[in-house]
C-alpha positions in Angstrom: -0.1 -0.2 0.1 1.4 3.4 -0.9 1.7 6.0 1.9 1.1 9.4 0.1 0.7 12.6 2.2 -2.8 12.3 2.3 -2.8 8.8 3.7 -0.4 10.1 6.6 -3.3 11.9 7.8 -4.0 8.6 9.1 -2.5 6.2 10.9 -2.5 3.5 8.2 -0.2 1.0 10.3 -2.7 0.9 13.0 -5.5 0.5 10.7 -4.1 -2.6 8.9 -3.2 -3.9 12.5 -6.9 -3.4 13.7 -8.1 -5.1 10.4 -5.6 -8.1 10.5 -3.3 -6.6 7.7 -6.3 -7.0 5.0 -5.9 -4.0 2.9 -8.8 -4.8 0.9 -10.7 -4.9 4.1 -9.4 -1.4 5.2 -10.5 -0.2 1.5 -14.0 -1.3 2.4 -14.2 0.0 5.7 -13.0 3.2 4.4 -15.6 3.3 1.8 -18.4 2.4 4.3 -17.0 5.2 6.8 -17.4 7.7 4.0 -21.0 6.8 3.2 -21.8 6.8 7.1 -20.2 9.7 8.6 -22.4 12.6 6.8 -25.3 10.8 8.3 -23.8 10.4 11.5 -22.7 14.0 11.6 -26.5 15.1 11.0 -27.4 13.0 13.8 -25.0 15.0 16.0 -26.0 18.1 14.6 -29.7 17.3 15.2 -29.1 16.1 18.7 -27.4 19.5 19.4 -30.3 21.6 18.0 -32.8 19.7 19.9 -30.7 19.7 22.9 -30.9 15.8 23.1 -28.0 14.8 25.1 -28.6 11.0 25.2 -29.0 11.1 21.2 -25.9 13.2 21.2 -23.9 10.4 23.2 -25.0 7.6 21.0 -24.3 9.5 17.8 -20.7 10.5 19.0 -20.1 6.8 20.3 -20.8 5.6 16.8 -18.5 8.1 15.1 -16.0 7.6 17.9 -16.3 3.8 17.3 -16.2 4.1 13.3 -13.3 6.3 13.2 -11.2 4.1 15.7 -10.5 1.8 12.6 -8.1 4.6 11.2 -6.3 5.9 14.0 -7.4 9.1 13.4 -6.8 10.6 16.8 -8.0 14.0 16.2 -11.4 13.0 15.0 -11.4 10.4 17.7 -11.0 13.0 20.5 -13.5 15.2 19.1 -16.1 12.7 18.8 -15.0 11.2 22.5 -15.4 14.7 23.5 -19.1 14.9 22.1 -19.7 11.5 23.8 -18.9 12.6 27.0 -20.7 15.8 27.3 -23.7 13.9 25.7 -23.0 11.4 28.5 -23.1 14.2 31.3 -25.9 16.6 29.8 -23.7 19.4 29.2 -25.1 20.7 25.9 -23.6 24.2 26.3 -20.2 24.1 24.5 -21.6 21.5 22.3 -21.1 24.0 19.1 -17.6 24.1 19.2 -16.9 20.4 19.9 -19.1 19.8 16.5 -16.8 22.3 14.7 -13.6 20.7 15.7 -14.9 17.3 14.8 -16.1 18.8 11.3 -12.8 20.3 11.2 -11.1 16.8 11.9 -13.1 15.2 9.4 -12.7 17.5 6.8 -8.7 16.8 7.3 -8.8 12.9 7.0 -11.7 13.2 4.4 -9.1 13.4 1.4 -6.9 10.8 2.7 -10.2 8.3 3.3 -11.1 8.8 -0.2 -7.6 8.1 -1.6 -7.4 4.7 0.6 -11.0 3.7 -0.6 -10.1 4.0 -4.2 -6.6 2.6 -4.0 
């Protein structure tokens, strides 16, 4: 597998290790994540708008679990922070955390596209 500057945004070694070294499976997981994460972001944003802490916790937990396959620590930490806010029912600083998550996802998006097409 080639490691371009885009793929360097992900920890491909971690990702391959978590998937038993199966590069084809990694490509498929990347494709699935690219299809899934926009709806997870919508769920997170809707939960924030509705001030639904439980829905925020669930959606952020799903995002965290999905992105953990790629060793993308920035996205993982942002999703974990949102999950924690939802669990604690603290909805006041959610928008800033959502912005951080969206920014982290935008940062890795090109690498995931490249990975899914390799």
